[in-house]
matplotlib code that plots the C-alpha trace (Angstrom):
import matplotlib.pyplot as plt

x = [-0.1, 1.5, 1.6, 2.6, 4.8, 5.4, 9.2, 9.8, 13.0, 14.2, 13.4, 10.0, 10.6, 7.9, 9.7, 6.4, 7.7, 5.9, 6.7, 6.2, 5.3, 7.0, 8.5, 6.5, 6.3, 8.0, 5.5, 5.7, 6.0, 8.7, 10.7, 10.3, 10.9, 14.4, 15.1, 14.8, 17.1, 19.6, 19.6, 19.5, 22.7, 24.3, 24.1, 25.0, 27.6, 30.2, 29.8, 31.5, 29.6, 29.4, 28.3, 26.1, 24.3, 24.0, 21.8, 20.2, 19.2, 17.8, 15.6, 14.4, 13.2, 10.8, 9.0, 8.5, 7.4, 5.6, 4.8, 3.9, 4.6, 4.2, 5.1, 2.3, 3.7, 7.0, 5.6, 3.5, 5.9, 8.9, 6.1, 5.4, 9.0, 10.3, 7.2, 9.8, 10.2, 8.6, 6.4, 9.2, 11.8, 9.5, 9.9, 13.0, 13.7, 11.4, 12.5, 16.0, 15.1, 14.0, 17.3, 19.0, 17.2, 17.8, 21.8, 21.3, 19.6, 22.2, 25.3, 23.7, 23.1, 26.8, 28.1, 29.1, 31.6, 33.6, 36.8, 37.5, 39.9, 37.8, 34.7, 37.1, 37.8, 33.9, 34.7, 36.1, 36.5, 35.2, 34.0, 34.0, 35.6, 37.7, 34.4, 33.6, 37.1, 37.2, 33.8, 34.6, 38.0, 34.9, 34.2, 30.6, 29.9, 28.6, 25.1, 24.8, 21.5, 20.6, 17.8, 16.8, 19.4, 22.2, 23.5, 23.0, 24.2, 27.5, 28.3, 27.2, 29.4, 32.7, 32.0, 31.7, 35.6, 36.6, 34.8, 32.6, 29.0, 25.4, 22.5, 18.8, 16.4, 13.1, 13.2, 11.8, 8.7, 10.3, 11.6, 14.5, 15.3, 15.7, 17.9, 20.1, 20.7, 21.3, 24.1, 25.9, 25.6, 27.4, 30.4, 31.0, 30.8, 27.5, 25.6, 21.8, 19.9, 16.2, 13.9, 12.2, 15.3, 16.8, 15.9, 17.9, 20.4, 21.6, 22.6, 24.6, 26.5, 26.9, 28.3, 31.0, 31.5, 30.4, 28.9, 24.9, 23.5, 19.9, 17.8, 15.8, 13.2, 10.4, 7.6, 6.7, 3.7, 4.6, 7.5, 8.4, 8.0, 7.4, 5.8, 8.7, 8.7, 10.0, 10.3, 7.3, 5.0, 4.8, 6.7, 6.2, 9.9, 11.5, 12.7, 14.8, 18.5, 17.3, 16.3, 19.5, 21.9, 19.9, 20.3, 23.3, 25.6, 26.3, 27.7, 24.8, 25.8, 24.1, 25.7, 24.8, 26.8, 26.1, 26.5, 28.8, 28.8, 31.9, 30.1, 31.8, 30.2, 31.4, 30.5, 29.6, 29.4, 28.0, 27.4, 23.8, 23.6, 20.5, 20.4, 19.3, 17.0, 16.9, 13.4, 13.6, 11.1, 11.3, 15.2, 14.4, 12.0, 15.0, 17.1, 14.7, 14.2, 18.0, 18.8, 15.6, 16.7, 20.2, 18.5, 16.3, 19.6, 21.2, 18.4, 18.4, 21.5, 21.1, 17.1, 17.2, 18.9, 16.2, 13.5, 10.5, 8.7, 7.6, 4.8, 6.8, 3.7, 1.1, 0.6, 0.2, -1.5, -5.1, -5.1, -2.9, -4.2, -5.1, -2.7, 0.1, -1.0, 0.3, 0.4]
y = [0.2, 3.3, 6.7, 10.0, 11.7, 15.4, 16.9, 20.2, 20.6, 22.8, 26.1, 25.9, 24.1, 20.9, 17.6, 15.2, 11.4, 8.7, 5.5, 1.9, -0.5, -3.2, -4.3, -5.5, -9.2, -10.8, -12.3, -14.5, -12.1, -10.5, -13.6, -14.2, -10.7, -10.9, -14.5, -12.8, -10.2, -11.5, -14.4, -11.6, -10.0, -12.7, -13.8, -10.3, -9.8, -12.1, -9.4, -6.3, -3.4, -1.5, -4.6, -5.6, -2.1, -1.6, -4.8, -3.5, -0.1, -2.4, -4.5, -1.8, -0.1, -3.2, -1.3, 1.8, -0.5, -2.8, -2.8, 0.8, 1.0, 4.8, 5.7, 8.4, 9.5, 9.9, 11.3, 14.0, 15.2, 15.7, 17.5, 20.1, 20.4, 20.9, 22.9, 23.4, 19.4, 18.1, 15.1, 13.1, 14.1, 13.7, 10.1, 10.0, 11.7, 9.1, 5.9, 7.0, 7.6, 4.4, 2.9, 4.9, 3.7, 0.2, 0.9, 2.4, -0.2, -3.1, -0.9, -0.7, -4.1, -4.9, -2.6, -4.8, -6.6, -3.5, -2.3, 0.9, 0.9, -0.1, 2.4, 5.2, 3.9, 4.5, 8.3, 10.3, 12.8, 14.6, 18.2, 20.8, 17.9, 20.7, 22.7, 19.1, 19.5, 22.9, 22.6, 19.6, 21.6, 23.5, 20.9, 21.1, 18.4, 18.3, 18.2, 17.1, 16.9, 15.1, 14.0, 10.6, 11.9, 9.9, 7.1, 8.7, 5.0, 5.3, 8.9, 7.7, 4.8, 6.7, 9.8, 6.8, 6.0, 9.4, 10.5, 8.9, 8.8, 8.6, 8.6, 9.6, 7.2, 5.1, 1.6, -0.2, -2.1, -5.3, -5.8, -8.9, -6.7, -3.9, -5.9, -6.9, -3.4, -2.2, -4.8, -4.1, -0.5, -0.9, -2.9, -0.2, 2.6, 3.6, 3.9, 4.3, 6.5, 5.8, 8.7, 7.8, 8.4, 11.2, 14.1, 12.0, 11.0, 13.5, 15.7, 13.2, 12.9, 16.3, 16.9, 14.3, 15.8, 13.2, 13.7, 13.2, 12.6, 13.1, 12.4, 15.3, 15.2, 13.1, 14.5, 11.8, 11.0, 12.2, 13.9, 17.9, 19.4, 22.9, 23.9, 25.5, 25.9, 22.8, 23.7, 26.1, 24.1, 24.0, 20.6, 19.3, 19.4, 18.0, 20.3, 18.4, 19.2, 23.1, 22.5, 20.7, 23.1, 26.5, 24.6, 23.6, 26.1, 23.2, 23.9, 22.3, 21.5, 20.0, 16.8, 14.6, 11.6, 12.2, 9.1, 10.3, 9.1, 7.1, 5.0, 6.5, 9.4, 12.9, 13.4, 17.2, 19.1, 22.9, 24.9, 25.6, 29.0, 31.8, 35.1, 34.9, 36.9, 35.9, 34.8, 30.6, 29.9, 32.4, 31.2, 27.3, 28.2, 29.9, 26.9, 24.4, 26.4, 27.1, 23.1, 22.4, 25.6, 23.5, 20.3, 21.6, 23.4, 19.8, 17.8, 20.6, 19.7, 15.4, 15.5, 11.6, 10.8, 11.8, 9.9, 10.9, 7.8, 9.6, 11.6, 14.9, 16.9, 14.4, 16.7, 20.4, 23.2, 23.3, 27.2, 25.7, 26.9, 24.6, 25.3, 24.6, 21.5, 17.9, 17.6]
z = [-0.4, -1.0, 1.2, 0.7, 3.0, 2.9, 4.2, 5.1, 6.5, 3.3, 4.8, 3.5, 0.3, 0.6, -0.8, -1.7, -1.6, -2.4, 0.2, -0.3, 2.1, 0.6, -2.4, -5.2, -5.6, -9.0, -11.5, -13.6, -16.3, -14.3, -14.7, -18.2, -18.8, -17.0, -18.4, -22.0, -21.4, -20.1, -22.5, -25.4, -23.6, -23.3, -26.8, -27.9, -25.2, -27.0, -30.4, -28.5, -27.6, -31.0, -32.8, -30.0, -29.8, -33.9, -33.6, -30.4, -32.2, -34.7, -32.4, -30.7, -34.5, -34.6, -31.7, -34.1, -37.0, -37.6, -33.6, -33.4, -29.6, -28.6, -32.2, -32.1, -29.0, -30.6, -33.1, -32.1, -29.5, -32.1, -34.5, -31.6, -30.5, -33.8, -36.4, -38.7, -39.7, -42.7, -41.4, -43.1, -40.8, -38.1, -38.9, -39.7, -35.7, -34.4, -36.1, -34.9, -31.6, -31.4, -32.5, -30.0, -27.1, -28.4, -28.4, -25.3, -23.3, -24.8, -24.0, -20.4, -19.9, -21.1, -18.8, -16.0, -18.6, -19.1, -17.5, -16.3, -19.3, -21.7, -20.2, -21.1, -24.5, -25.3, -25.1, -28.0, -25.4, -21.8, -22.2, -18.9, -16.5, -15.1, -14.2, -11.8, -10.1, -9.5, -7.9, -5.7, -4.5, -2.6, -0.7, -0.7, -3.4, -6.9, -8.4, -11.6, -13.1, -16.5, -18.9, -21.0, -24.1, -25.5, -22.9, -19.2, -17.4, -19.6, -18.5, -15.0, -15.1, -16.2, -14.0, -11.0, -12.1, -11.2, -8.4, -5.5, -7.0, -6.4, -8.5, -7.4, -9.0, -8.7, -8.7, -12.0, -12.3, -12.8, -9.3, -10.7, -13.4, -11.2, -8.5, -11.2, -12.5, -8.9, -8.7, -11.6, -11.1, -7.8, -9.1, -11.2, -7.9, -9.0, -5.8, -5.9, -3.7, -4.3, -4.3, -0.8, 1.0, -1.1, 1.1, 4.1, 2.3, -0.5, 2.0, 3.9, 0.4, -0.7, 2.6, 2.3, -0.7, -3.0, -6.8, -6.8, -10.4, -11.0, -14.2, -13.9, -17.2, -16.2, -13.4, -11.4, -8.8, -5.3, -6.7, -5.7, -9.0, -11.1, -14.1, -16.4, -20.2, -22.5, -26.2, -25.4, -23.3, -19.7, -18.5, -14.8, -13.6, -11.0, -8.4, -5.7, -7.7, -7.3, -3.8, -2.8, -4.9, -2.7, 0.3, 0.6, -1.9, -3.8, -7.3, -9.6, -13.6, -16.6, -17.9, -20.9, -22.8, -26.2, -29.3, -32.0, -35.8, -34.8, -32.2, -29.3, -27.0, -25.9, -21.9, -21.9, -18.3, -18.3, -15.2, -14.1, -13.1, -12.9, -11.6, -7.5, -6.2, -2.2, -2.4, -2.5, -4.4, -7.2, -7.1, -7.2, -10.4, -12.0, -11.9, -12.9, -15.9, -16.3, -16.4, -18.7, -21.0, -21.2, -21.3, -24.7, -26.2, -26.2, -27.9, -30.6, -31.5, -31.5, -31.3, -32.7, -29.2, -26.8, -25.5, -26.9, -26.5, -22.4, -22.6, -21.6, -21.5, -20.1, -16.6, -17.3, -15.0, -15.4, -17.2, -19.8, -23.3, -25.7, -28.2, -25.5, -24.0, -24.6, -28.6]

ax = plt.figure().add_subplot(projection="3d")
ax.plot(x, y, z, "-o")
ax.set_aspect("equal")
plt.show()
């Protein structure tokens, strides 16, 4: 049975957490999904990550066509975000976004097989790492807000080889696969903070000068959020990273790992700054907006690598004009 609990320890900034009394019990479907995934990963793992990733991309395209899983959602959202795109260009970006998601999924599943050296070889370069190093010298920890673009798991795995690393996340629907992924992340130094524990554990880790990463481009029931423009439409966006940054004086950055034509990645870090007014609510919203603008700019550069299958504008303010509602 789920319950909601409100925590107001951050000077009036209320964070609502969904508390689960006990983890869901695995079902037969969960076990079949897990077994099929492990079998597929085992087969693809012998091919090397580049070839396995390409095959994963082709398999994921089946979800676009012929099965049409979330195809309409993806195409409508792409068309709304890029009104200048022709219908053919919209379909092309949608197809490639499925390909990107398939590659990301297979590469993530293969991460436990990579050494630190192999992981490093997957990147063409890292831009802005000196910003992270300078921020850690302040001793207040580092917050990195990112989105579902490129391969966020590889970004986390690489960062975990450099600094003490934690990621705030929600548990997956399949508890068996969730436990497996948690174990594989931990082997690479990626420590998880479940969203129900974020208010309690995040400040502790930041005070120990650790880096905490947030996937902050999906709203969820029970998460404290604010509405900010995303491609011109109000999108409900988590405010936790901004709350922690302002409360603890922690530097906040945008990060993204985007795939290049070579198949390798470029990992990019950029500072997130906004004009501070001294009003806590205003300043939180300014930081959330600044992050969202960074993410939007990256998506405009790499639209094929964004997770368009998620209904990003599903929840909006009740007074949203009809032409700005969910497409």
